[in-house]
Every structure is written in structure tokens, then in C-alpha cells.
C-alpha angles and dihedrals in degrees: 000000000000127000106256090217106046103008093239113156107252126222112243116268093013117131099193126056110244091208104050103008094237116157112245118226116211090203108050119233111266113250114226091249091050092049091050091050093052090048089051092054093048090047089051090056090047090051090055090053094043113029091179090060089051092057091047093051092045090054091049091050091049091053090049092050090050091053091050092049090051088053091051095246124139126213112240116208116217114222114238108241125204088257091055091049090054092054092047090055091050092049092048091050091051091050093049090048091052092048090053098038102045097067090048091048091049091049091051091049093049093047089056097041117100094197090053092050091048092050090050091049091052090049091053090047091054088052091050094246100132092164092065091039089056092050091051092049090048088055091048089051091052088055096045106019095170097054110114094195091055092049094047092049090047090052090047091056090048089051092050089050088051090242091138095163092058092045091051092048091055095046096044090051089054096052091050094048121092090210095079131072125245090248090057091045091051088060089050092051091050092051094044091053091049092052095045090047089054089049092047092240096144095151089059090051091050092050092045093053094046091049092050094065087200107142094199092049092047091049091051094052097031093133091066093056126094102199120175117267118266121232116223088213127040120240116265144084123322133186097213143024117310125209102206116200122195117206137176135203094233142034114282144082134299120212120195146175130203098212100056095256117142110277117228137173087277094058128095114300114228112239106148138011115296112238112220103193105172136328136046121317131182107195117197118182138176131188125223117195126211090271093057096253115145122217128219114287117257118207131196132178117210129186113193118197108179120228104187116212121226113277121245119263120236108187094189112089126220115266146089123317129190098185130061105269135184122228112222123195126195127199140163119280114277090020121120123214124211126187144184133200099196098074095259124125112264121243134175086276091061128090113299115228109233105151140001112305123229107236111249121237118256126017113331133170114213119199121193132189131181122219120199124216090268092058096254117148126225126216114285119258116208132197129178119202130185109200118188125155120233091252137123088233106081125199091254091052091050092054092044091053091054092048091049090052091051091052089050091051091050095243093120132025100227144335090293086075095240108167117238097213102027135055095240140066139258122226128194121206133182111246110171147308120285131184118220115203112257091358105070136224124347136185105239111224123192122211119223131184127205142162126218111299094004131112115256115256128202113252095202093246116121122196133180144190126216113255090218105037105018091231111162116230141173114237114223139153114254127220093282094049097257120136110249137177120237117193115245 
């Protein structure tokens, strides 16, 4: 090979002429005629692909030739040498290669492009073809396996196609993977619970939440859980009665036994605190949530040794009294005293003794109990008092006078108390003595209304009868807020 600059014979595989230092080009520079010829061949191929372009170019050439003829110039054709033919063949081969290779290259790129696969999946989704959308998302996932958005969209398409098992597999894999954030996992938990709820798999939801150990997640889906019942008191030995409450963290039922046997849905249903009042108890309880899932059984052994507090002291003895008398009760410091006047045993729900009690008219049994700071109850102390004033107007006469006045006013039909405008009856009961300023003592009488089989209810009307004359009156508050007696 000769140097194109000085003609010096070059040594093989040398790139610089040793004589003149010129750089040797392996691919010769295109001559202008050669470049034009290659362009002509490429344009010819383009014309075959786009005939419209061929007509446009031909028109442009014709206009150019016309201009040259007007200028008196002649077009000189350059003969195609063997060298030019060789280059045309190379150029044509390159062009053909590109035409064939580019579609394949594009196909390869698309096949390995996650965004392209996602766009295709969305197109299939829009057309209602979830099967193809799922295949596209599976391909996108294989390209970018750690992309949460791809996995969630993939699971969503599976869900829409009712392929719940595949959707669950994707979501469960995500919550057990360290590659995803808690925010992304929260979305997975929500979707898993929705699917399992649709499938009625409440036990799986319960187990999933308990295994998560995520307090916020558990709180949000608390109603799916079936946590064991909680005892208000810890198992052990007690020196006094124990009121044992059983609670749960969700809506449902609690079943329990007192002998340690396994509680089932046929066992006692917990409704109120269990009173352990002496002896040995083995409490077994189980919780059932609204979906019928049973919790683990919780067991507690209780030994109750009663230590009875001192009973309250009532200095006033039972008997008959003709003067208004106060009932005083004494108890140890820090003790509370509760009482009833209807013959029932007092509890902490009964009336709390705070100050001396005005003895009620008629025959009344008072029952008192003391409760120490630990909630232990004393023995009950009972007193029965008959209080009747030394008056010619008896309690029975006072009530009868009020009833007669009500019949006269048309409120009731007769002494039976039958209401004139309602279906039920009115009843009048002595309550206590009351002193009206400037008018003296009165028997206070409360009005009740009831219908057959129902418990009497107070109407809010209060009547009275004079202790000395028996006159029936209606007790009201006057304009200045003072209790006054208005004649019936």
C-alpha cells in the first residue's frame, strides 16, 4: 500500500507514513462524486418506500434543471467506476442491515422495558382483558422485581380477574419482604384483609394481625381479632369478696366456667361482674368475636377468704314513733354505708348514707350495710319503724282525702284510681312529713301512674293532706320559688 501523500511504500499494518508522517486512513475519504452516488442509491430506496416523496423530489429536480438550462449550464454525468460500485454495494448492505435490525432492536428494547410493559397492561385493562394485563405486569415484575407499584398493580389486576390466590401470593410476599416500606406494607395488609373478608377467611385475618405485632394495624382492624378475655383482678388469694369483671378488646361474647372446665359456646355467657364471695374458684374464659372466631382460653385460680368489716351502728331501736324522728347511722372512718327501705339487701348501687335520715311515715324497714375501702361488705343491720303522728288524721285518711279530691276534679273515675283519659291507673302513696311555712305540717303524698302489668312510675305531681284537718292540697312552688300548698 502506498502513502496517498508522498507515494512512499508503506509497511504492512502501519498507520503513519515513515517518510512524510501523514496519517493513513483505512477507509478512504469519499470523493464528492462518490458521496453523491451513495446518496442517490439511498434516496432511490426511500422513493420505493414513499412514492409521494419520489414525485416531490422529481419535481424539485426538474425545476433545478430548468434553472441550470436557463443559465446555460450543462449537467455532467460522472461515470461510475468499479471503485464507486464497490462503495454503493457496501452502503446498500448497511442500509438493508439497518432496515432489518432496527425492528428487532426495538422489539428487544420493549420486551425488556418495564414502562412499556406497564403501558401495555393498562391498555389491556382498558379493553377488559385482565388475563393479558396480568401477563404484562408479570413481565414488568421480572424486569423490576423490587418495585412496589408494579407489584400492587399486578395484584390489583389479579383481584379484578378474580384470581384471589395469585393476588394474595403477591401481597403476602411483599409484607414478608424487607425490601418494602411500612407504608407499602400497610397497603398490602389492607388488601389482604379485604380479600380474606370476601372469602370468609376470618381466622386467617386474626392470625395475620396477631403475627404482625403492629399496634397501629391491630387497632385499626381490632374487630377482626379474637384476643383472650382480660380479668379485672389477677388470680391469687383474697381476704374478702371479689367482683371479677371480664373484658375484651373487641365486640363479641365471652363464655366462662367456674370449675376450670373448657368453656364453649354452650357455657355461661358473661354479662356482669362475677361475685366471688368465699371459697376456691377456677375461672376459665374464652372470647368469640363477631365472625365466630374463638380466642385462646384464659384461666385464673382465685381463693377467697372473707374478712368481714364491722357492721354499721344504728342507735335507734325498732318500734313505733309518734313524733318526727331522725335515723342516725355510725360507721368506722373510711367506710361507706348504703341502705334500702323496700326490704331488699343494700349494695353499692343503693342509696348512700350521707346525713341523718328523716323517718318515713307508716311502717318501713331500713337495711344498712358498711363497705370498707377494699370493697368488702359487712353484715346487714335492719331496723323497722312505725311512724304515726298523734293526730286524728291517719295516713289512710290523708290518702283517701287526696283520692276523693281527684275524683271530684275528674282526674280519676273512682277510688280504684282508674284514669278518666288514659287506659291505666293512678296510685297515691305516703312519702313523708313536710312543713309548709305559715300553714303547718302535711303528709306528703306522691302520685304514680301504671298500666296493667307495668311498674308504677312517678308522674311528677305531689299532693298532701293536712296533719291536723285532713285537707287535700297540691304542692307547688310559687313565684318566689317557695313550696306552697294549693287547695284541691
